[in-house]
N, C-alpha and C positions, 0 to 999 in steps of 0.2 A: 668854814662850816660847814659841823653839819646837814648836807640833803634831808635825811633818813632822823626825823622826829617822827613825834606821836599820831601829829597832824597827818604829814602825807604816807603814815601806815595805814588811820584812818580811814582815809581816799581812800588805798587803793586799795580795801578792803570792800571798800562799799565800791569798786571799779569803774572808778569816781577819773575822769579824759581831768591830766590840770600838768599845771608847768611848775618850776621852783625858778623863782628870781631875788640872788640877795645884792646886798648894795650894802654900803657901806652908812652904814645908824651911830649918827648923830644923840648921844644920851643930852647934850645940853638945846636940842632943837625945842624951837620955844610948841609945837608942836609936832612930836613923833610922825604922827599922820601924814599930813602935809608935808612933812622932809621928805616921811619914804615917798609918797607920791612927784612932787616932782625928784627926789635921785632916781625913779623907776623911766620916769615922763611918762608920767598918766595924767589921764581926768581923775582931778582928786574924789568925783562925784565916783567912779569905777574902783579909787579902794578905798574898804572898809572899812570902820578900827570897830574892835571887839569891847564892850563893854558888861563889866559885871556889875549887878544888881541885887536888891530884895524888894518881890513882892509881898506885901504883907508877913512881911518876914519870910516868906521864901525863896530862895535864891533865882535867878533867870540870867541866859544873858542875853542883849540886844545887837546886832548888826547889824551898821549904819554907814553912810557916807562920812571920810575923817573930815568935810569942808560942814559936817551937819552936825545939833544941838540936840539929843536924847530930850525930849518931853515925857518929865517924868507921868506924866496924867495920859498920857497914851501910851508908856508903855503899861503902864497899873492899867488902863482900859483892853488891853491888847491878852491881858493872862488872865482878866476876870477877874481884876483884887483890885483894892480901894486910896493905897497908896505904895506910893515908889519910891525907892529911896538908892543912890550907888553904893554898891560894896567896898569899905576901907581897903585900900593897893593889898595890906595882908592877906587877908583870909579872902580876897580873890586871888592869890596866888596860892594860900594854901589850897585852895578848894580845884584848883583847874592843874595844878604842879606848872603853870607855869610863871614863867615873870611879866613883872609888870613890862608894858612893850616890848611883848612879846608871846601875849596872850592871844592864843590863834581857838573860836570857834568847835573849833576839831579838833576830838582827841581828850579833849579833857579829864583829867583823873574823873572827877564826876561829872559824869550830862549832865546840866539840867534844861530846862525846856528854852529855847533857844526861839529869837524871833527877827526874821531881817525885814528893813528898812522895808516896803511894795514897790520907792520907786525905782530900787536898786535892781528889783529881776529887769527891765525893761533894759539894761546895758548887755550886749550879748557878750561879752566877757568882764570879770571882779578881781579884784586884786585882792585875797584876807590874809590875813597873817597865818606866816607856817608855822609856830610858836616856837621862833628863838626871833632875837630881837634884830633887826637886815634881810630876815630873810621870806619870804611873800610868794602867793600862789594864788597862781591868776586860775580862775577858772568862768564856765557858766554859770550863770545863777540859779539858774535852775538844776543844776546837778551838784550846788551847796546848798542847795534847799532842800535837798532830798538828803544828802547826806546824814545831813543832820538833823531829817525829821521832825525842821525845823518849819514854821509858818510863817507865811507873807502878815506883814501887820506897818499902817499907817506910823511912826514913832519919830518922828522930828516937827520941834518945836514951830 
């Protein structure tokens, strides 16, 4: 597996400190995020999933712990919109340049407005997808926030 991805290159360009971690991706796992946390021996609250959505028809990205559920109402409010809905997988892949199960908020083909669950910022380090299935990046949440130009918001239901 290549450890050099658009996501890792974006972090390198941003001058962010991070480490790369590989695990055996299981496409049949009920929750790929929870499977990643288990494979990494990490607390699921510190392993973040990347969800692509639309708020009032405009693409956005939400980053939150794998053991949490995204609140569409809260995402819409954070984006200053009225309604949010999940993006269909094919559209998320086209927009980001990544395959589902390997979508990273970093280095997307077209960078969109991004929000990170505020509670995740309390962890000293978090994991986020590195742009490939089975590849995770471990990084300080403040560095992730800065590299993405993201905002923090309460996103979970």
